[in-house]
N, C-alpha and C positions, 0 to 999 in steps of 0.2 A: 532404422539404424541410427544410432546416436551420432553426434558430431563432436569433433575435437577442436574445432576452431573457435575463435572469439567472435561474439556478436554483441551489438548494443543491447543493454538490458533496459527495456522500456519501463520496467517497474522500479528502476533505481531510486527515483525520488521517494517512492513509498518505502523502500528498504532503508533509506537514510532516516526516515521518520521513526523507524523502529528504534534507532539509537537514541533519539530524543526521548521517546517514551520510556525506554529502559533506564535511562539516566534518572528520570523522574521516579519511576517505579521502585528503584533501589534506594534512592535518597529521600524521597517524599518531600522534595523542595517545591512547594506550591508557587513560590515566586518564579522559579525557573519554568515551571509548567505554564504559568500565566503569561510570562513575558517572552519566552523563547520557544518552548516546544509547541504549545497550543496554536499559536498563529501559523506555524509551519504545517502542523497536522491539518488544520482547517483548510489552508490554501491547497494543499496536496489532495485532500478529499474533493475539493471543488474541481480541481483539474480532472480527477478520475471520474467524477460524476459526468463530466462532459465527454470523456473519452472511452468509457466502457461501451461495449457493443451488446445490443439486445438481440438475443436469439429468438427464433420463432416460438419457442416454448417459454418465452419471457425471462429466461435467465440472463443475467448480465455477466459478461466475460471480458477479459483483457484481449483485445484484438491482435492478431498476427504476432503472438508471443513466440518465444523460442526457448527451448530448454536443451541442454547438452544430452539429456537422457532420451529425447524424442527426435532431435534433429531438425526437421523442417519447421518453418513458421506455421502456426495454426492458432485458431481461436481457443481460448480457455485452457492453456497449458497449466497444469497443476501448480508448478513452481510460482508462476505469476499470480494465479488465483489466490494462493495462500498469502502472499505478500500483501495483496490488496485487501484481503479479508482482515489481516492484522491491522492494516492502516485504519480501516473504518471502525473496527472494534476498539482500537486504542483511542481513536477520536471520540467515540461515544463515552468511554470511560473518563477521558480528560474533561469532556463537557459536563459530565455528571459531577466530577470532583470539583470543578470550578463553578458549578451551577450556572452555566451559560448555554446559549443556543439550545 
């Protein structure tokens, strides 16, 4: 059963990074990407590299996440997984664009 209450969104830092990436993607301002977006994307990826949980089948998931559609905290909630996937995917694209890392 889903929940109607508010809970802390553990993937909020990755969600904020999506705004930086979309700003670059629509404006193609490489200076913004290099000086503003990329450093934040990189640091947030480093954070999630340290905080993802490895399951016995070797999948990496967001631990103890929560979604209003599912209710209780559990590992690998789709909402959180998608946000983290976007974060890492956008970071790879940014790295390729800037030819770094």
